[in-house]
N, C-alpha and C positions, 0 to 999 in steps of 0.2 A: 710167275713161275710158268714154265712151258713143259710140254710132254712130247718127247721125240716119238716118231712113228714106229721106229724099230724096237725100242726097248720099253716104251710105255712107262718109263721111270721119270720122276720129276727132274727137271733141269732148270738151271738159272743162267741167263746171259749176263753180260757186263752191266747193262742198264739195271737189271733186277738187283744185282749185288750193290750197285751204287745207291739205289733207293734204300736198301737195308742199312747200308753204312751211314747214310745221312740221317735216317730215322734214329739209329742207335746213338749217333753223336748228339742230336738235339735232346733225346731222352736223358742221356748221360749228363749233359751240361745243365739241364733243368733240374734233374735230381740233386745235383751238387748243391743247389740253392734251396730247393723246396722241401726235401725229405730229410728228416733227422738221421744223422749218421749211425745212430745206435739201433735203428729199426730194421727188421727183416726186409721190408720193402726197399729200403736203401740198397741193401746187398743185392737183391734180385735185379733192380733196375740198373745199378752200376755194372753188374755182371753182363747184362744185355748190352750196355754201353761199350763194353770191351770189344765188341765186334767191329766198331768203326775203324780203328787204326789198322788192324791186320788186313781188313778188306781193302782199305784205301791204298795200303802199301802194295797189295797184290795187283790192284787195278793200275797203279802207277807203273809197275814193272811190265804189265801187259801192254799198257799204252805206249811204252817205249818202243815195242816191237811192231806196233800197228800204226803209229803216227807217220805221216809223210814228211814231217819237218821237225826233227828232234830239237833244233835250236829254238824254234818257236814254243815247243812244249816246255822246255826249260824256262824260257822267258815268262810264259804264262804263270807257272808255279812261283817263280821269283817275285813277280808283281803281286800275285795273290798273297804271298807271304808278307810282303811289305804292307799291303792294305790291311791285312788281318792282324797285324801286330798290336795296334792300339785298341781295337775292340777286345782282343784277348786280355791284355793287361788291365783294361778298364773293368771288365766283368769279373776277373779273378783278383782284382785289387792288388796288382803287382806294380813294381817300378819299371821304368822303361828298359833297363838293362838287366833286370833280374831274370826274366824268362821271355819266351816268345812261343808262338803257336805251333801246332803240329805241321802246319803247311811248310814251315822252314825245314823240318825233318824230312818231309816228302821231297822237297826240292833238293836237299843234300843227298838223299837216297837216289834220286834220279840222276844227279850228277855223278855219284859213285858208280852207278850202273853204266852210265855212258863211258866213264873212264875204263871200266873193266872190259868193255867191248871194243876198245881201240885195237886196231891191227898193227899200229906202228909204235906204240909206247912200250918200252921195256917193262918186264914184270915187276922189277924193283920199284920203278917209278909209279906203276899202277898201285902197288901196295901202299906206297908213301902217300899218294894223293887220296886214296880211299880212306886211309887213317885220318887225313886232314879233313875229309868230309864228315867223319864221325866226330872229330873235334869241333868242327864248325856247328854241328847240331847239338852240342853239349847242353846248352841251356834251353833248348826247345822242348816242347811237349813230346814225349816219346823219344827224344834225343837220338843217341846212336843206335838204339833198338830199332827204330823206324828205318834208319839208314841200312842197317844190316838185313832187315826183312826185305826191303826193296831190292837190295843187291842180290841176296840169295834166291829170291823168287825169280829174278831175271837170269842169273847164272845157271840155275837148274831148270829153266823153262823146258817143258815137254818131258821132264823127269819128275813126275808128281811125287813119288815116294821121297825123293831127296828134298824136294821143296818142303814137304810137310815135316820131315825129320829136322831140317835146319830151322824151320819156323818154330817148332816146338822147343828145340834145344835153346835157341836164342831167347825165346819168351820165358822159359822156365829159369834159365841161368841168370838172366839179367833183369827180369821183371818180377816174376812170381817169388822165387826162393829167397832173394835178399831180405824181403820184409814179410815173409809168410809166417802166420801163426794160425793154428787150427781154431783157436778161440776168438780170433780177431776178425770181425766181419769186414773191416777195411782191407784186409789182405786176402780173405777168401774170394771176394769178388774178382780179384785179379785172374783167377782161373777161367774167367769168362772168355779170355782170348782163345781158349781151346774150342769154344763153340763155333769158331769160324771154320774149323776143319770140315764138318759136314757140308757147309755151304761151298767150300772150295771143291769138294767131291762132286757136287751137283753142277758146278760151272761147266757149261758146254763149249766154251771157247769162242763164242760169238759175241758181237757187240750189242746186237739188238737194233731196233729202229733208230735211225739218225734223227736228231732233232736239236734245236737250239737249247732247249731246256736240259737235255741229257749231257750236252757238251759243256755248257757253261753254268749249269745249275749249282754244282758244288762250289765253284769259285765265287758265286754270288751268295749262296746260302750261308757259307761259313762265316764271313764277317758280319753279314746282316743279322743272323740269328743271335750272335753274341751282343750286338748293339741293342737288339730288342730285349733280350734278357737283362742286359745292364739297366736299361730304362725301367723295366718292370721291377727289377730287384731294388734299385736304389732311389727311384723317384716316385713310383706309384704305390708299391707295397712296403 
């Protein structure tokens, strides 16, 4: 967390947001295994874990406008999605074609944002290919919700109110409300996505200090932490 000289209010750069997202992700995946689903602690920790996907979608859209090579950016996410597939299905005990990780949703979202920014593609084709990106992410964690978040964060960049309105509407309509019950802790924790809004408000638009760890850390941590949890869950404990 940083403090700007003019406002003396807390602010967060992209690196800080990334650290929060990675922490929330690891806590969420660990909670899925270790904490009983009926306990209040489970609800609290999974609610904190809901921060990961919105923040990563936001940072992916920001990265699109900051990267010097958009094709390499897409390639990195694609390769990471392939590498992360088997650690994901191993840990969550899924079949190869049953589902895949959130990285695939992030890749499809970045692809959809790239299509939306084309200056030569007709609007009709843009809509068609963006729908194909949503379909492409159908079986991935956060599926088309992640695609739409990345897309709208990018389309409404520098229009913060529209970003937050679209983020909330997409999250509530497609994630929270379909399975929501006030007495069901497994659905209450879904409201945790809204906890990302104060963090977005504090985002100062800067990347933070450049480093290998900040650039490549998420690509490494995602598959590695799933493999570690898989070994701990099924072979040690």
